[in-house]
C-alpha positions as CSV (number, residue, x, y, z in Angstrom):
1,M,7.3,11.8,0.9
2,E,5.7,12.8,-2.3
3,L,3.3,15.7,-2.0
4,G,-0.2,14.4,-1.3
5,L,0.8,10.8,-0.7
6,L,0.2,11.1,3.1
7,D,-3.2,12.6,2.4
8,V,-4.1,9.6,0.1
9,R,-2.9,7.1,2.8
10,V,-5.0,8.9,5.5
11,A,-8.1,8.9,3.2
12,V,-7.8,5.3,2.2
13,C,-7.0,4.0,5.7
14,G,-9.9,6.1,7.1
15,A,-12.3,4.8,4.4
16,S,-11.2,1.2,5.0
17,T,-11.4,1.5,8.8
18,G,-15.0,2.8,8.6
19,F,-16.1,0.4,5.8
20,D,-19.0,-1.7,6.8
21,A,-20.1,-4.1,4.0
22,S,-23.0,-5.6,6.0
23,G,-25.3,-2.8,4.9
24,L,-24.6,-3.3,1.2
25,D,-26.9,-5.0,-1.2
26,R,-25.5,-7.2,-3.9
27,A,-25.0,-4.4,-6.4
28,G,-23.3,-2.2,-3.8
29,A,-21.0,-5.1,-2.7
30,V,-20.1,-5.7,-6.3
31,K,-19.3,-2.0,-6.8
32,A,-17.3,-2.0,-3.6
33,V,-15.2,-5.0,-4.7
34,R,-14.5,-3.2,-8.0
35,E,-13.5,0.0,-6.3
36,W,-11.4,-1.5,-3.6
37,S,-9.7,-3.7,-6.2
38,L,-8.7,-0.7,-8.2
39,I,-7.3,0.9,-5.1
40,V,-5.3,-2.2,-4.2
41,N,-3.9,-2.6,-7.8
42,A,-2.9,1.1,-8.1
43,A,-1.2,1.0,-4.7
44,S,0.6,-2.2,-5.6
45,A,1.9,-0.7,-8.8
46,A,3.1,2.4,-7.0
47,L,4.7,0.3,-4.3
48,T,6.6,-1.8,-6.9
49,L,7.9,1.4,-8.6
50,A,9.1,2.8,-5.2
51,A,10.7,-0.5,-4.2
52,A,12.5,-0.6,-7.5
53,R,13.9,2.8,-6.8
54,V,15.0,1.8,-3.3
55,A,16.8,-1.2,-5.0
56,E,18.6,1.2,-7.2
57,C,19.6,3.5,-4.4
58,G,20.0,1.0,-1.6
59,P,18.1,0.8,1.7
60,P,18.5,3.7,4.2
61,P,21.9,3.4,5.9
62,D,20.2,3.6,9.4
63,A,17.7,0.9,8.6
64,G,20.1,-1.9,9.7
65,A,19.1,-4.0,6.7
66,A,21.5,-6.5,5.1
67,S,19.9,-6.0,1.7
68,T,17.1,-4.1,0.0
69,A,15.0,-7.3,0.1
70,D,15.4,-7.5,3.9
71,W,14.5,-3.8,4.2
72,L,11.5,-4.2,2.0
73,A,10.3,-7.2,4.0
74,K,10.6,-5.3,7.2
75,E,8.8,-2.2,5.8
76,T,5.9,-4.1,4.3
77,G,5.4,-6.6,7.1
78,G,6.6,-9.5,5.0
79,R,9.2,-12.2,5.5
80,R,12.4,-12.9,3.8
């Protein structure tokens, strides 16, 4: 795993788990939507880049996946 990526995941997951929007006023909620949206978009872009690299290299041999798409669906909780 890339250096620091685990720390980022732990920080974001911790922040989202402890996030309570009920105490925010409108301005705070608007700011939170903007910030969380930036996090989601950045993570999605990085995921796309990493998935493209797995497509180039192939899924891990021990994953038991028939294809990269199958592996990616399993890893991300999606369906194929």
